[in-house]
C-alpha positions in Angstrom: 65.9 10.1 -5.8 63.8 7.5 -3.6 62.7 10.2 -1.3 61.9 12.7 -4.2 59.6 9.8 -5.9 58.0 9.4 -2.4 57.4 12.9 -1.8 55.8 13.2 -5.3 53.7 10.3 -4.8 52.4 11.6 -1.5 51.8 14.9 -2.9 49.7 13.3 -5.6 47.7 11.2 -3.2 46.9 14.3 -1.1 45.8 16.2 -4.0 43.2 13.7 -5.3 42.2 13.5 -1.8 41.8 17.2 -1.8 39.9 17.0 -5.0 37.6 14.2 -4.0 36.7 16.1 -0.6 36.0 19.1 -2.7 33.7 17.1 -5.1 31.8 15.2 -2.3 31.3 18.7 -0.5 30.0 20.0 -3.9 27.5 17.2 -4.2 26.4 17.4 -0.8 26.0 21.2 -0.1 25.1 23.8 -3.0 23.5 27.3 -3.2 22.1 28.7 -6.8 21.1 32.2 -7.3 19.3 31.4 -10.5 20.9 28.4 -12.6 23.1 29.8 -15.2 26.2 27.8 -14.7 24.6 25.6 -12.0 25.0 21.8 -12.2 21.5 21.1 -13.1 19.6 18.7 -15.7 16.6 19.7 -17.2 14.2 17.4 -18.4 10.7 18.0 -20.6 9.3 21.3 -21.0 11.7 22.8 -18.3 14.3 25.5 -19.4 16.9 28.0 -17.9 16.1 31.4 -18.8 18.9 34.1 -19.7 18.3 35.8 -16.1 19.2 32.3 -14.3 15.3 31.9 -13.8 14.5 28.4 -14.1 11.2 27.8 -16.0 9.5 24.2 -15.3 6.5 24.9 -17.3 4.5 27.3 -19.4 1.0 27.9 -19.6 0.6 25.2 -22.4 -1.8 22.0 -21.7 -0.5 18.8 -20.2 3.1 19.7 -19.8 5.8 17.9 -17.5 9.0 19.8 -16.8 11.9 18.7 -14.3 15.2 19.7 -13.3 17.7 17.7 -10.8 20.8 18.5 -9.3 23.5 16.7 -11.6 25.1 14.4 -8.8 23.4 11.9 -6.6 23.1 13.0 -2.9 23.9 10.3 -0.5 20.9 10.2 2.2 22.1 6.9 4.1 24.9 6.7 6.6 27.9 5.0 4.9 28.8 3.2 8.5 24.9 2.2 8.7 22.0 1.8 7.2 20.2 4.8 9.0 19.3 8.0 7.0 21.1 11.2 7.4 19.3 14.8 8.2 19.2 17.2 5.4 18.0 20.7 4.8 16.7 22.6 1.7 15.5 25.7 1.1 14.2 27.4 -2.3 12.0 30.2 -3.9 9.5 29.4 -6.4 6.5 31.2 -8.2 3.2 29.7 -9.7 1.8 32.2 -12.4 -1.6 31.0 -13.5 -2.7 30.5 -17.0 -5.9 32.3 -18.9 -8.3 30.4 -16.5 -7.7 28.3 -13.1 -4.4 27.7 -12.0 -3.1 24.0 -12.5 -1.6 21.6 -11.6 1.4 22.3 -9.2 5.1 21.7 -8.9 6.8 19.6 -6.0 10.1 19.2 -4.5 11.5 15.6 -5.2 13.9 12.9 -3.6 14.2 10.0 -6.2 16.5 7.1 -7.2 16.2 7.9 -10.5 15.7 10.8 -13.1 13.8 8.8 -15.6 9.8 9.7 -15.3 9.3 8.7 -18.9 6.1 7.1 -18.2 4.7 9.5 -16.0 1.3 11.4 -16.1 0.9 15.1 -16.1 -2.0 16.9 -14.4 -2.8 15.2 -10.8 0.3 13.3 -11.3 2.5 15.9 -11.1 5.0 14.3 -13.6 5.8 11.8 -11.3 3.4 8.6 -11.2 1.0 7.1 -13.2 -2.1 4.8 -12.5 0.2 2.0 -12.2 2.8 3.2 -10.1 1.2 5.8 -8.0 1.4 4.3 -4.3 4.1 1.5 -5.1 6.5 0.9 -2.5 9.1 0.3 -4.8 9.0 3.6 -6.1 11.3 5.0 -3.1 10.4 8.4 -3.6 9.9 11.0 -1.4 8.0 14.7 -2.3 6.6 17.8 -1.2 3.6 18.8 -3.9 2.6 22.6 -3.9 -0.8 21.8 -5.3 -3.1 24.2 -7.4 -6.2 22.0 -8.3 -8.5 19.7 -6.0 -8.5 16.1 -7.2 -10.9 14.0 -5.0 -9.4 11.2 -6.7 -6.2 12.1 -4.7 -8.0 12.8 -1.4 -6.8 16.5 -1.8 -8.4 18.7 0.9 -8.6 21.7 -1.4 -6.9 23.6 -4.4 -4.4 25.5 -2.5 -2.4 23.1 -0.2 1.0 21.7 0.7 1.4 18.0 1.2 4.1 15.2 2.0 4.0 12.4 -0.6 5.5 9.1 0.1 5.9 6.9 -3.2 2.6 8.8 -4.8 0.7 11.6 -5.1 -1.7 10.8 -2.3 -0.2 12.9 0.8 0.5 11.4 4.0 0.1 15.0 5.6 -1.3 18.0 4.1 -2.3 21.5 4.9 -3.9 24.5 3.4 -1.0 26.9 2.0 -0.2 29.3 5.0 2.7 30.4 6.9 3.0 31.1 10.6 3.1 35.1 11.6 5.5 35.0 15.1 4.0 38.8 15.8 0.1 37.7 15.3 0.9 34.2 16.7 -1.6 32.5 14.0 -1.3 31.3 10.4 -1.8 33.5 7.6 -3.3 32.2 4.2 -0.9 32.0 1.4 -2.1 31.7 -2.1 0.2 29.5 -4.0 -0.8 30.5 -7.7 -0.5 34.2 -6.9 2.5 34.8 -9.3 4.5 36.1 -6.4 7.7 34.3 -5.0 7.3 32.1 -2.2 10.1 30.6 0.1 10.1 27.1 1.3 12.3 25.5 3.9 12.4 21.7 4.1 14.3 19.8 7.1 14.5 16.4 8.0 16.0 15.4 11.7 17.3 12.0 11.3 17.5 11.6 15.2 14.1 12.8 16.0 12.9 11.3 12.6 10.9 14.1 11.9 10.3 16.0 8.5 9.4 19.7 8.9 7.9 22.0 6.0 7.9 25.6 6.4 6.8 28.6 4.1 6.7 32.4 3.9 6.7 35.0 1.4 10.2 35.9 -0.2 10.4 39.5 1.8 9.7 37.6 5.3 12.1 35.6 7.6 11.8 32.1 8.6 8.4 31.6 10.7 9.3 30.0 14.1 6.6 27.2 13.5 6.3 25.0 10.2 3.4 24.7 8.2 3.7 20.7 8.3 5.4 18.1 10.9 5.3 14.5 10.2 7.5 11.9 12.1 9.0 9.8 9.2 11.7 7.1 9.0 13.4 8.2 6.0 15.7 5.1 5.8 12.6 3.0 5.1 12.0 5.4 2.0 15.5 6.4 0.6 18.2 4.1 -0.5 22.1 4.8 0.0 22.2 7.8 -3.1 19.1 9.5 -4.5 18.8 12.6 -6.9 17.0 16.0 -5.9 15.4 18.1 -8.0 11.8 19.4 -9.1 8.8 18.4 -11.0 5.8 20.3 -12.4 2.9 19.6 -14.4 0.0 21.2 -16.0 -3.2 19.5 -17.4 -6.3 21.2 -19.2 -5.7 23.7 -16.4 -2.4 25.7 -16.5 0.0 27.5 -14.9 3.8 28.7 -15.4 6.0 27.2 -12.5 9.3 28.9 -11.9 12.3 28.4 -9.5 14.3 31.4 -8.6 16.8 30.1 -6.5 18.1 26.8 -4.6 20.0 25.7 -1.6 20.7 22.4 -0.1 22.9 20.5 2.4 23.6 17.5 4.0 24.2 17.4 7.5 23.6 21.1 8.2 21.7 23.7 7.7 20.9 25.0 3.9 22.7 28.7 3.1 20.6 31.6 3.3 20.0 33.4 -0.1 20.7 37.0 -0.8 17.3 38.2 -2.3 18.8 40.6 -4.3 20.9 38.1 -6.4 17.8 36.0 -6.9 16.5 36.4 -10.7 13.2 38.5 -11.5 10.1 36.9 -12.7 9.2 37.7 -16.2 7.1 40.7 -16.7 4.1 40.6 -19.2 4.8 42.7 -22.1 2.7 45.8 -22.4 0.0 46.2 -24.8 1.6 47.3 -28.4 1.0 50.9 -29.1 0.4 51.7 -33.0 2.9 52.7 -35.2 3.2 56.1 -36.7 1.5 56.1 -40.0 4.4 56.1 -42.9 4.8 59.1 -45.3 2.2 58.9 -48.4 5.0 58.7 -50.7 6.0 55.4 -48.9 2.8 54.1 -48.9 2.7 54.6 -52.7 6.0 52.9 -53.3 5.1 49.8 -51.2 1.5 49.2 -52.3 2.4 47.1 -55.0 4.7 45.1 -53.3 2.0 44.7 -50.3 -0.2 43.6 -53.1 2.2 40.8 -54.2 2.8 39.5 -50.8 -1.4 39.5 -50.2 -1.8 37.3 -53.2 1.1 35.0 -52.5 -0.1 34.4 -49.0 -3.4 33.6 -50.1 -2.5 31.3 -52.6 -0.2 29.5 -50.2 -3.1 29.4 -47.5 -5.1 28.0 -50.6 -2.6 25.0 -51.3 -2.1 24.5 -47.4 -5.9 24.1 -46.8 -6.5 21.8 -49.8 -3.6 19.4 -48.6 -5.2 19.5 -45.2 -8.6 18.8 -46.7 -7.0 15.8 -48.5 -5.1 14.3 -45.2 -8.5 14.8 -43.4 -10.6 13.1 -45.9 -8.1 10.2 -46.1 -7.8 9.5 -42.4 -11.6 10.0 -42.3 -12.2 6.9 -44.4 -9.4 5.2 -43.1 -10.1 5.3 -39.1 -13.7 6.3 -38.9 -17.2 5.2 -39.5 -19.4 8.2 -40.3 -18.1 10.9 -37.6 -16.9 8.8 -34.8 -13.9 6.9 -34.7 -14.0 3.2 -34.5 -11.4 1.4 -32.3 -10.7 -2.1 -32.4 -11.7 -4.6 -29.5 -8.3 -5.4 -28.8 -7.3 -2.0 -28.4 -10.3 -1.5 -25.8 -9.7 -4.8 -24.1 -5.9 -4.2 -23.9 -7.0 -0.6 -22.4 -9.1 -1.6 -19.7 -7.1 -4.8 -18.9 -9.5 -7.1 -20.1 -12.1 -5.3 -18.4 -10.9 -6.0 -15.3 -12.9 -5.7 -12.3 -10.4 -3.3 -10.6 -10.9 -0.9 -13.7 -14.7 -1.0 -13.2 -15.8 2.9 -12.4 -19.7 2.1 -12.2 -22.5 -0.2 -13.3 -25.9 1.1 -14.2 -29.0 -0.3 -16.0 -28.0 1.2 -19.5 -24.1 -0.2 -19.1 -21.0 -0.7 -17.1 -18.4 2.0 -17.1 -14.4 1.0 -17.0 -11.5 3.1 -16.9 -8.8 2.8 -19.3 -5.2 4.1 -20.6 -4.8 4.2 -24.4 -1.6 6.1 -24.3 0.8 7.1 -21.6 -1.2 10.4 -21.3 -4.1 9.4 -22.6 -6.9 8.1 -20.2 -10.4 7.0 -21.3 -13.9 5.7 -19.8 -15.2 2.8 -21.6 -19.0 2.3 -21.5 -20.0 -1.3 -22.1 -23.4 -1.7 -23.5 -25.0 -5.1 -24.1 -27.7 -4.9 -26.9 -30.8 -7.2 -26.2 -32.1 -6.6 -29.8 -31.0 -6.2 -33.3 -33.0 -3.0 -33.4 -31.4 -1.4 -30.1 -28.2 -2.1 -31.6 -29.2 -0.4 -34.8 -30.7 2.6 -33.4 -27.4 3.1 -31.1 -24.9 2.8 -33.7 -27.0 5.5 -36.1 -26.8 7.7 -33.1 -23.2 7.5 -32.4 -22.3 9.3 -35.6 -24.3 12.2 -34.3 -23.1 12.2 -30.6 -19.5 11.9 -31.6 -19.7 15.5 -33.5 -21.0 17.4 -30.3 -18.6 19.1 -28.8 -19.1 21.6 -25.6 -17.3 22.3 -22.5 -19.8 20.9 -20.1 -20.5 17.8 -22.3 -18.5 14.5 -21.9 -16.6 14.2 -25.0 -17.3 10.9 -27.4 -14.1 9.8 -28.8 -15.3 6.9 -30.7 -16.6 3.4 -30.6 -16.2 -0.5 -30.9 -18.7 -3.2 -31.6 -18.5 -6.8 -31.2 -21.1 -9.5 -31.4 -24.2 -8.2 -29.4 -22.3 -5.6 -27.3 -21.1 -2.1 -28.2 -18.3 0.0 -26.3 -18.3 3.6 -26.3 -15.0 5.8 -25.8 -15.7 8.9 -23.6 -13.0 11.2 -22.6 -12.2 10.3 -18.8 -13.3 13.0 -16.1 -11.3 12.6 -12.8 -13.5 13.5 -9.9 -16.3 11.0 -10.6 -20.3 11.5 -10.5 -22.2 14.4 -9.1 -24.3 11.9 -7.0 -21.4 10.7 -4.6 -20.8 14.3 -3.9 -24.4 15.1 -2.9 -25.6 11.9 -1.3 -22.5 10.5 0.2 -20.0 11.2 2.9 -16.9 10.1 1.4 -16.5 13.1 -0.9 -15.7 16.9 0.2 -19.0 18.7 0.8 -19.4 21.3 -2.2 -19.8 24.9 -1.4 -22.5 27.2 -2.8 -20.3 28.6 -5.3 -19.3 24.9 -6.6 -23.3 23.9 -6.7 -24.2 27.6 -8.4 -21.5 26.9 -11.1 -22.1 23.2 -11.5 -26.0 24.1 -12.1 -25.3 26.5 -14.5 -22.9 24.0 -16.3 -25.7 21.5 -16.5 -27.9 24.1 -18.0 -25.6 25.1 -20.5 -25.2 21.5 -21.8 -28.7 21.0 -22.0 -29.4 24.0 -23.8 -26.7 23.2 -26.3 -28.5 19.7 -27.0 -31.7 21.2 -27.4 -30.8 24.4 -29.5 -27.4 24.5 -31.0 -27.0 21.3 -32.6 -28.3 20.4 -35.9 -30.7 18.4 -35.1 -32.2 18.7 -31.3 -31.3 15.9 -29.2 -33.0 14.7 -25.9 -30.9 13.5 -23.1 -33.7 11.3 -21.4 -32.1 10.6 -18.2 -30.7 13.9 -16.8 -29.6 12.9 -12.9 -26.8 13.3 -10.7 -25.2 10.1 -11.4 -25.0 11.2 -15.4 -23.4 14.4 -14.3 -19.3 14.0 -13.8 -17.4 16.6 -12.1 -13.7 17.6 -14.0 -10.6 18.4 -11.9 -11.7 21.8 -11.0 -15.1 20.9 -10.4 -16.8 21.9 -13.2 -20.0 20.0 -14.6 -19.7 17.4 -17.5 -23.3 16.0 -18.3 -22.4 12.8 -20.1 -24.6 9.6 -21.4 -26.7 11.6 -23.7 -28.4 10.7 -27.1 -28.5 6.8 -26.6 -31.9 6.1 -27.6 -35.3 6.7 -25.5 -34.8 6.1 -21.6 -36.8 6.7 -18.8 -35.2 8.8 -15.8 -35.5 7.4 -12.3 -38.3 7.4 -9.6 -38.6 11.0 -8.6 -37.2 12.7 -11.8 -40.0 11.3 -14.2 -42.1 13.9 -15.9 -46.1 13.3 -15.1 -46.5 13.0 -18.9 -43.8 10.3 -19.3 -45.7 8.0 -17.2 -48.6 7.7 -19.8 -47.1 8.5 -23.3 -43.5 6.9 -22.4 -41.9 9.2 -25.1 -38.9 11.5 -23.8 -39.2 15.1 -25.0 -37.2 18.2 -24.6 -39.9 19.3 -22.0 -39.4 16.1 -19.8 -35.5 16.9 -20.1 -36.4 20.3 -18.5 -38.5 18.6 -15.7 -35.6 16.3 -15.0 -33.3 19.0 -15.0 -35.8 21.1 -12.3 -35.4 18.0 -10.0 -31.7 17.9 -10.2 -31.5 21.3 -9.8 -33.4 20.9 -6.3 -31.2 17.8 -5.3 -28.0 19.9 -5.7 -29.0 22.6 -3.5 -30.6 20.4 -0.9 -28.3 17.6 -0.8 -30.7 14.9 -0.7 -32.6 12.6 -3.0 -35.7 13.5 -5.2 -37.6 10.6 -3.5 -36.5 9.5 0.3 -39.2 7.1 1.8 -37.9 7.1 5.4 -38.5 11.1 5.6 -41.5 12.3 7.4 -44.7 11.9 5.1 -44.7 15.8 4.2 -40.9 15.5 3.2 -40.7 12.3 1.2 -41.2 13.9 -2.4 -38.7 16.7 -2.7 -40.9 18.6 -5.1 -43.8 18.7 -3.0 -41.5 19.7 0.1 -39.8 22.6 -2.0 -43.5 23.5 -2.8 -44.3 23.7 0.9 -41.3 25.7 1.4 -42.2 28.3 -0.8 -45.6 29.0 0.1 -44.6 28.9 3.7 -42.1 31.7 2.9 -39.1 29.4 4.4 -37.5 28.1 0.9 -33.9 28.7 2.0 -34.1 26.5 5.2 -34.6 23.9 2.1 -30.7 24.3 1.7 -28.2 21.6 2.2 -27.1 21.8 5.9 -23.5 20.9 5.0 -23.0 24.1 3.4 -21.4 27.0 5.7 -24.5 29.6 6.1 -22.1 32.5 5.8 -21.2 30.9 2.3 -24.9 31.0 1.2 -26.0 33.4 -1.2 -29.7 34.0 -0.6 -30.6 35.7 -3.8 -28.8 33.4 -5.6 -30.5 30.2 -3.9 -34.0 31.7 -4.3 -33.2 32.6 -7.8 -32.3 28.7 -7.9 -35.0 27.0 -6.2 -37.8 29.1 -8.0 -36.3 28.6 -11.0 -36.2 24.8 -10.7 -40.0 25.0 -9.5 -40.7 26.5 -13.1 -39.1 23.4 -14.6 -41.1 20.9 -12.7 -44.7 22.3 -13.8 -47.1 19.6 -14.2 -48.1 21.0 -17.7 -45.2 20.7 -19.9 -46.3 23.8 -22.0 -45.8 26.1 -18.9 -42.3 24.8 -18.5 -39.7 27.0 -19.8 -37.1 26.2 -22.4 -33.7 25.6 -21.5 -32.4 28.7 -23.6 -34.9 30.5 -21.0 -33.6 28.6 -17.8 -29.8 29.7 -18.5 -31.0 33.2 -19.1 -32.6 33.0 -15.6 -29.4 31.3 -14.0 -27.3 34.2 -15.5 -29.5 37.0 -14.4 -30.2 38.3 -17.8 -34.0 37.8 -17.8 -35.9 38.1 -15.0 -38.2 35.3 -13.4 -42.0 35.7 -13.9 -44.3 36.7 -11.2 -44.0 34.1 -8.2 -46.7 31.5 -9.4 -44.9 28.3 -8.8 -47.8 26.1 -8.2 -47.0 22.9 -9.8 
């Protein structure tokens, strides 16, 4: 009897030990062809399709979608504090939304699956302004980013990066794979909508992290895209979760994962690509339904009429309810057309106007970065009014400018006033002002494509202010520091509609010196000077230049008269990227805008037609 009990006990211990080993093996090594029945936890916008396809985000704006393996993985050797080797491979696809793709996805190793305070967009659903770069995060990620964020030091809008505790990559490269036959890297478009396979491997002995990419139908290349020496034991703790995070912003993409393989201390298992789920196919256009017989039409006509009347009545009722709610909210939260914020809200959002939040200082006021909500970042302009008249005028204009909405203008959310100070609350535009790109070396060089798009964007914004609002609005200070660039380097004109202000030296129209009065024509003059600065990459007045080059406008006139206008372009632009017809069009349009006589300058509507090619330039009489 004793022997029998002992035998049963040993059997139970052996069975439990076997189960524990199996579970441990399952936690440390897995292979998923699709994710139906997989040990996967999904968060945010992520979901698993019936086919097993994992969708992290769709093309809705400002989404975060995440998915993590259900068990934590032991990344440290239990007998020491050293990290262990690991290998993972997965297949992903990014299908762009209706415009530019955004933002990207990442493979993540994290001590927690809780990212409740994280931001979408550039932060990829992993960090926010406070946690980005914090060493206590203990997060390793490999990002596949489709938007160039200058704020995050991104190299381009199609790159792979190794991230430690933040989204500013410690190593990055433009997406590509090594072709073993041609012995060179072949460019790979991340947001092509086609499946891409990734291998991420860490050798704990050599402390080397390798990241390799290839199209799905290609074998693994011999050379990785990224190699980085990294001591993982200084980053990860004993157990971490592994998974994926993706995010969208104002630009969007659908982010998918088709399959995933992972292994600790061993090579990740290979995929059978025939077992991977297919990507969704866009539905074909609907063909028109055949017309029903005449008799059926007669029988259904009364019913259709009843449905139409009922639907119309429902819409009218809903509209009246909506109108009542809008009126109530307007009375409660707004002064005129602009939302009125409390000073406490603005102060809290900017950390008490802390210097670390300061974006820049100008004659017209100081700009601070603020955070109203976990996903709402703002820019606050702090203006000190020296006279009661200045304050009265500014408040009167706030209502008007808050109603102006256009894609190339910086939107005003609202305002706050306290004492002799007024605070204007704007949307935050992440890549900062254009002047830093043109005149400093701490920003990437803008390509010709970027510059031409920016020029047309500014022209579109000015045209909207001059001719598409109820009352024409004069900007009064059109210059590079008042043009902001969004996450995909589109122009956003700011600081408009704040009283009569004079532009800086070199941008001032001749008549403004005499009259002191800003007009639509002085805006056009300032735009012409700015246009030349964008093409040439220099300021309007540079006293250190040769005498004939000090004034940019005069230098451009000499160029057009001598026939070497194209030589005035910014030398940093690659010659092969320049489109000579577009450069000539832009510079000649600029010269038309800076004519001495205000009446001789084209209005912004005509300027935009020139730039868009819908109207031909007048004869070559560009004498100012």
